C-alpha positions in Angstrom: 0.1 0.0 0.1 1.3 3.8 -0.3 0.4 7.2 0.9 -1.1 9.7 -1.1 2.6 11.3 -0.8 4.5 8.7 -2.2 1.7 7.9 -5.4 1.8 11.9 -6.2 6.2 11.9 -6.4 6.2 8.6 -8.3 3.9 9.2 -10.8 4.5 13.3 -11.4 1.4 14.6 -10.1 -0.2 16.4 -7.1 -1.4 15.6 -4.0 -4.0 18.1 -5.5 -4.6 16.7 -8.6 -4.9 13.0 -7.1 -8.0 14.8 -4.4 -9.7 15.9 -7.5 -9.6 12.6 -8.7 -11.2 11.2 -5.4 -14.2 14.2 -5.3 -15.0 12.7 -8.8 -15.0 9.3 -7.9 -12.9 8.5 -10.2 -10.0 6.5 -7.9 -11.4 5.1 -4.4 -8.2 4.1 -1.9 -9.1 3.1 1.2 -8.9 4.8 4.5 -7.1 3.7 7.3 -9.3 2.9 10.6 -7.0 4.5 12.8 -5.6 7.7 11.4 -7.9 8.4 8.2 -4.8 8.1 6.1 -5.4 7.2 2.4 -4.1 3.9 0.8 -3.4 3.2 -2.6 -3.4 0.0 -3.8 -1.7 -1.5 -7.3 -5.4 -1.1 -8.3 -5.9 2.5 -7.5 -2.7 3.3 -9.3 -4.3 1.6 -12.2 -7.4 3.9 -11.7 -5.0 7.1 -11.7 -2.6 5.7 -14.5 -5.8 5.6 -16.6 -7.2 9.0 -15.7 -4.5 10.6 -16.2 -4.6 9.1 -20.1 -8.5 10.6 -20.6 -7.3 14.1 -18.7 -4.1 14.3 -21.3 -6.6 13.7 -24.4 -8.7 16.3 -23.0 -11.7 14.1 -22.1 -14.2 15.4 -20.2 -14.6 14.5 -16.5 -18.6 13.5 -17.2 -17.1 11.5 -19.8 -14.6 9.3 -17.7 -17.1 9.0 -15.2 -19.1 7.2 -18.1 -16.5 5.1 -18.5 -16.0 3.8 -15.3 -19.3 2.9 -14.6 -20.0 0.0 -16.8 -18.3 0.3 -20.5 -17.7 -2.0 -22.9 -14.4 -2.6 -24.9 -16.3 -1.9 -28.1 -17.9 1.1 -26.3 -14.5 2.2 -25.2 -13.2 1.8 -28.4 -15.6 3.9 -30.0 -15.5 6.6 -27.6 -11.5 7.1 -28.6 -11.9 6.5 -32.0 -14.7 9.8 -32.4 -12.0 11.7 -30.0 -9.1 10.8 -32.7 -11.1 12.0 -35.4 -11.8 14.9 -33.6 -7.8 15.8 -32.6 -6.5 15.0 -36.0 -9.5 17.8 -37.0 -7.3 20.0 -34.4 -4.4 18.8 -35.5 -4.7 19.6 -39.4 -6.2 23.5 -38.1 -2.8 23.7 -36.2 -1.1 22.9 -39.1 -2.3 25.4 -41.3 -2.3 28.0 -38.8 1.7 27.2 -38.4 1.9 27.2 -42.4 0.1 30.8 -42.2 2.3 32.7 -39.9 5.3 30.9 -41.7 3.2 32.6 -44.9 3.2 36.1 -43.0 6.4 36.3 -41.9 7.8 35.4 -45.2 5.8 38.0 -46.5 7.5 40.2 -43.5 11.4 39.7 -45.2 9.8 40.1 -48.8 8.3 43.7 -48.0 11.3 44.6 -45.9 13.7 43.7 -49.1 11.2 44.5 -51.8 9.0 47.5 -51.4 9.8 50.4 -53.8 12.7 48.3 -55.5 12.1 46.6 -59.5 13.6 43.4 -60.1 13.0 40.5 -62.2 11.5 37.4 -61.5 9.3 34.7 -62.4 5.5 34.2 -61.5 5.1 30.7 -60.1 2.3 28.9 -61.8 -1.2 28.9 -60.1 -4.2 27.1 -61.0 -7.1 28.8 -61.3 -10.1 28.4 -59.3 -12.7 30.9 -59.4 -13.5 34.3 -60.4 -15.3 37.1 -58.0 -16.0 39.9 -59.4 -14.8 42.6 -57.5 -12.9 43.0 -54.1 -15.7 43.8 -52.1 -18.5 41.2 -53.3 -18.5 40.0 -49.9 -21.5 37.4 -51.1 -18.9 35.6 -53.8 -16.6 34.9 -51.2 -17.5 31.3 -50.7 -15.6 30.8 -53.9 -12.4 31.5 -51.8 -13.6 29.4 -49.0 -14.0 26.6 -51.4 -10.9 26.8 -53.8 -8.5 27.9 -51.0 -7.1 26.3 -48.0 -8.8 28.8 -45.4 -8.0 29.1 -41.7 -10.6 27.4 -39.7 -12.8 30.6 -38.5 -11.4 33.7 -41.1 -11.3 33.8 -44.8 -7.8 34.7 -45.9 -7.2 36.5 -49.3 -4.0 35.6 -50.4 -4.9 33.6 -53.1 -6.6 36.3 -54.3 -5.2 37.9 -57.2 -6.4 40.8 -59.2 -5.3 40.6 -63.3 -5.3 43.8 -64.7 -4.7 43.5 -68.8 -3.8 46.8 -70.1 -2.1 48.0 -73.8 -1.1 51.8 -75.1 -4.6 52.9 -75.0 -5.5 52.1 -70.9 -6.9 49.2 -68.8 -8.5 46.9 -71.0 -9.8 44.1 -68.6 -9.2 43.9 -64.6 -10.9 41.6 -62.3 -10.3 39.1 -59.5 -9.8 35.5 -59.4 -9.4 32.8 -56.8 -6.1 30.5 -57.6 -3.8 28.0 -55.9 -0.2 27.1 -56.2 0.0 24.5 -58.7 2.6 21.3 -57.6 5.2 20.6 -60.0 3.9 16.9 -60.1 0.3 18.0 -60.9 0.4 17.3 -64.8 -3.4 16.8 -65.6 -4.7 20.1 -63.9 -7.6 21.1 -66.1 -8.4 24.8 -66.6 -6.6 28.1 -66.8 -2.9 28.1 -65.7 -1.6 31.6 -65.2 2.6 31.6 -65.6 5.4 34.0 -66.8 8.8 33.3 -66.9 10.0 36.8 -66.7 8.1 39.4 -65.0 8.9 43.3 -64.0 8.1 43.0 -59.7 7.9 45.0 -57.2 6.1 45.7 -53.8 3.9 48.9 -53.6 2.9 50.0 -49.9 -1.0 51.0 -50.3 -3.7 52.0 -47.8 -4.4 55.3 -45.6 -1.1 55.7 -43.8 0.2 56.3 -47.7 -2.1 57.5 -49.6 -5.1 58.9 -47.6 -7.2 56.4 -49.1 -6.9 57.4 -52.4 -6.7 54.9 -55.4 -3.0 55.0 -56.8 -3.3 52.4 -59.6 -2.6 54.8 -62.2 0.8 56.3 -60.4 2.1 52.5 -59.9 1.2 51.5 -63.5 2.8 55.1 -65.1 5.7 54.0 -62.6 6.2 50.5 -64.6 5.5 51.8 -67.6 8.4 54.3 -66.8 11.1 51.4 -65.5 10.2 49.0 -68.8 11.3 52.4 -71.3 14.3 52.8 -68.8 15.1 49.6 -69.0 14.6 48.5 -72.7 11.3 45.7 -71.4 8.5 45.6 -73.3 5.1 44.8 -71.3 3.1 42.4 -72.6 -0.1 43.9 -71.3 -0.8 41.7 -67.8 -0.3 42.5 -64.2 -1.3 40.6 -61.0 -1.5 41.6 -57.9 -2.5 40.2 -55.0 -2.6 41.3 -51.0 0.6 40.4 -48.7 -0.2 41.6 -45.3 -1.7 45.1 -43.8 0.1 46.6 -40.9 -1.0 49.9 -39.1 0.7 53.0 -38.0 -0.8 55.6 -36.3 -3.9 53.8 -36.6 -3.5 53.8 -40.4 -3.7 50.9 -42.9 -0.5 50.4 -44.2 -1.0 47.8 -47.3 1.1 46.0 -49.0 0.8 44.6 -52.6 3.1 42.2 -54.4 2.9 42.7 -58.3 4.0 40.5 -61.4 3.9 42.2 -64.8 5.1 40.6 -67.7 7.4 41.1 -69.9 8.9 39.8 -73.3 
């Protein structure tokens, strides 16, 4: 037989935890008739270990109490299967959250390195999965939710691209498409794929902090044409714009946009 202090020590739990288990009827050690001390048998230790396991997987006390009453092995297996499925869903959610955090950290690095600068780089292929009429067409956001890997309770807009087609006279087409990065091993995708080996690349700052809320499309377009002319590039008439992130300064939005403009 063991005292509560001994059990707490070699199982790595607190006395308060063991007392809590006793109060909930999850472990029932005998008490010494003379001094009232608890006496834990090896079977009581099994109860503590089993309860610790169920608590470790976040099972409710009420459910553990039900299991202690009269659950068959088949019923316990079913309970654990249900718990396993929920844990797997939570793990997937955490994985997506971690992936999103890593992406935003990379975007922070991109912004610090490239904002206001122009360079030549490849725009990696992305598959067009849908289209919305306008950025503010919130009732159409189900297209984004269905076709991108969003977090559980948030629609992220990193897979929403603004596609601007233009010629020397001005803008021909201006639309928003939902896309996802195309897996290099994916060979049989049926649909539109956007990819350009050479683009004039930059990151610009929009938002009320930088522009006071005014549209800067024309300014950016003029700057692109100027840079292309100075460097001897010929524009192919299409620009892709995505929102990298929104930050704040003095309570005003700083919206950073990533831009790829195809060149010959």
